[in-house]
C-alpha positions as CSV (number, residue, x, y, z in Angstrom):
1,M,-67.0,-13.2,25.5
2,R,-66.5,-11.0,28.6
3,R,-63.2,-9.3,29.3
4,S,-62.5,-11.6,32.3
5,E,-63.2,-14.6,30.1
6,Q,-60.9,-13.3,27.4
7,D,-58.2,-12.6,29.9
8,A,-58.4,-16.1,31.5
9,A,-58.3,-17.7,28.0
10,L,-55.3,-15.5,27.0
11,E,-53.4,-16.4,30.2
12,E,-54.0,-20.1,29.5
13,L,-52.7,-19.6,26.0
14,Y,-49.7,-17.6,27.2
15,A,-48.8,-20.5,29.6
16,R,-48.2,-22.6,26.5
17,V,-45.2,-20.5,25.5
18,P,-41.9,-21.8,26.8
19,A,-40.1,-19.6,29.3
20,V,-37.0,-17.9,27.8
21,N,-33.7,-17.1,29.5
22,C,-34.0,-13.4,28.5
23,V,-30.9,-11.3,29.0
24,G,-32.8,-8.1,28.2
25,D,-31.0,-7.0,25.1
26,C,-33.9,-7.6,22.8
27,W,-35.2,-4.0,23.3
28,T,-33.5,-3.3,20.0
29,E,-36.1,-5.5,18.3
30,C,-39.2,-3.9,20.0
31,S,-40.9,-2.0,17.3
32,S,-43.9,-2.4,15.1
33,I,-46.1,-5.3,16.3
34,D,-49.7,-6.3,16.0
35,M,-51.9,-7.7,18.6
36,S,-55.6,-8.5,19.3
37,P,-57.9,-5.7,20.4
38,R,-58.1,-7.2,24.0
39,E,-54.3,-7.5,24.2
40,R,-54.0,-3.8,23.2
41,Q,-56.7,-2.9,25.7
42,R,-54.9,-4.7,28.5
43,I,-51.8,-2.6,27.8
44,T,-53.8,0.6,27.6
45,E,-55.3,-0.2,31.0
46,A,-51.7,-0.3,32.3
47,G,-51.3,3.3,31.1
48,I,-49.4,2.6,27.9
49,R,-50.7,3.4,24.4
50,I,-49.2,1.2,21.7
51,P,-50.0,2.7,18.2
52,D,-51.3,0.3,15.6
53,R,-48.7,-1.5,13.5
54,L,-48.9,0.7,10.4
55,T,-48.5,3.9,12.5
56,M,-45.4,2.4,14.1
57,I,-43.9,1.4,10.7
58,A,-44.5,4.9,9.4
59,A,-42.8,6.4,12.4
60,Q,-39.8,4.0,11.9
61,V,-39.5,5.0,8.3
62,R,-39.7,8.8,9.2
63,N,-37.2,8.8,12.0
64,D,-35.3,5.5,11.8
65,G,-35.7,4.5,15.4
66,A,-39.3,4.4,16.6
67,K,-39.3,1.9,19.5
68,C,-42.2,0.4,21.4
69,P,-43.7,3.0,23.8
70,A,-43.8,0.3,26.5
71,L,-40.0,0.4,26.8
72,N,-39.0,2.3,30.0
73,A,-35.9,4.4,30.6
74,Q,-33.9,1.2,31.4
75,R,-35.0,-0.2,28.0
76,R,-37.2,-2.8,29.7
77,C,-40.8,-3.7,28.9
78,S,-43.0,-1.8,31.3
79,V,-46.0,-4.1,30.5
80,Y,-44.0,-7.4,30.5
81,D,-46.8,-9.2,32.3
82,R,-49.4,-7.9,29.8
83,R,-47.3,-8.2,26.6
84,P,-49.1,-9.7,23.6
85,M,-48.5,-13.1,22.1
86,I,-46.1,-11.9,19.4
87,C,-43.8,-10.6,22.1
88,R,-44.1,-13.7,24.2
89,I,-43.0,-16.0,21.4
90,W,-39.9,-14.0,20.6
91,G,-37.0,-16.2,21.5
92,A,-39.3,-19.2,22.2
93,S,-40.1,-19.9,18.6
94,K,-38.1,-21.3,15.7
95,M,-39.7,-18.6,13.6
96,L,-38.6,-15.8,16.0
97,V,-35.2,-16.8,17.3
98,C,-33.6,-14.2,19.5
99,V,-30.7,-12.5,17.8
100,W,-29.1,-12.1,21.3
101,G,-28.9,-15.8,22.0
102,C,-31.8,-16.1,24.4
103,K,-33.4,-19.6,24.3
104,P,-36.2,-21.5,25.8
105,I,-35.1,-22.6,29.3
106,E,-36.4,-26.1,28.8
107,G,-34.5,-26.3,25.5
108,R,-37.5,-26.8,23.2
109,Y,-38.5,-24.1,20.7
110,L,-42.1,-23.8,19.5
111,T,-42.4,-25.1,16.0
112,H,-43.5,-22.8,13.2
113,A,-46.9,-24.5,13.2
114,E,-47.3,-24.1,17.0
115,S,-46.3,-20.5,16.8
116,M,-48.8,-19.7,14.1
117,E,-51.5,-21.5,16.1
118,L,-50.8,-19.5,19.2
119,L,-50.9,-16.2,17.1
120,H,-54.2,-17.2,15.5
121,L,-55.7,-18.3,18.8
122,S,-54.6,-15.1,20.6
123,R,-56.2,-13.0,17.9
124,S,-59.4,-15.0,18.0
125,I,-59.7,-14.9,21.8
126,G,-58.7,-11.2,21.8
127,G,-61.5,-10.2,19.4
128,A,-59.8,-10.1,16.1
129,D,-60.0,-12.1,12.9
130,P,-57.7,-15.0,13.7
131,F,-56.6,-15.5,10.2
132,E,-56.0,-11.8,9.4
133,L,-52.5,-11.3,10.7
134,P,-51.4,-7.8,9.5
135,G,-47.8,-7.9,8.6
136,Y,-47.4,-11.6,9.1
137,E,-48.8,-12.6,5.7
138,Y,-45.6,-14.5,4.7
139,L,-45.2,-16.5,7.9
140,D,-47.5,-19.2,6.8
141,Q,-45.8,-19.5,3.5
142,N,-42.2,-18.9,4.1
143,P,-40.7,-19.2,7.7
144,D,-37.5,-17.5,6.4
145,H,-39.3,-14.2,6.2
146,A,-40.7,-14.5,9.8
147,R,-38.2,-12.3,11.6
148,L,-38.2,-9.6,9.0
149,V,-42.0,-9.5,8.7
150,A,-42.7,-9.8,12.4
151,R,-40.4,-7.0,13.3
152,G,-41.8,-4.7,10.6
153,R,-38.5,-4.6,8.8
154,Y,-40.0,-6.2,5.6
155,V,-42.3,-3.2,5.0
156,E,-39.8,-0.7,6.2
157,N,-37.1,-2.1,3.8
158,L,-39.6,-2.1,0.9
159,V,-40.4,1.6,1.6
160,R,-36.7,2.5,2.0
161,G,-35.8,0.5,-1.1
162,S,-38.4,2.3,-3.2
163,R,-37.1,5.6,-1.8
164,S,-33.5,4.9,-2.6
165,S,-34.2,3.6,-6.1
166,A,-36.2,6.7,-6.8
167,Q,-33.3,8.9,-5.7
168,H,-30.8,7.0,-8.0
């Protein structure tokens, strides 16, 4: 599939995500994410390089504060129009409810199944294995882990936990 076809298909998919009444406080949650190769490429074309998810998690563990490189000085997403699916469903999905209270404008959250379908489709359209969702392995099995896993905290907490238990 050509880039223009991928982009058109991704835009169609993005249109399925309910609009959210974002208040802009979610920058605190912008950290380690995964996306399809085409979604990453679109962001790179805008002049922002987002490291792969494992690199971001390692940086978070090392300095306890690595944030998404797309955040500008005002703590806003500088690639908002190009953001990947995982960022788009934040606050619009029951599995990624915004901790700051932002909700879908129309009042209907995406279900867990709808959210997973959108993630799988965006990966497939964007040139990745649609069923290989690095870091999201528990989402299909246990929606209660969704926010922890999707934000990278699950792995980060595992690493920190093993460090602190080794120190005690």
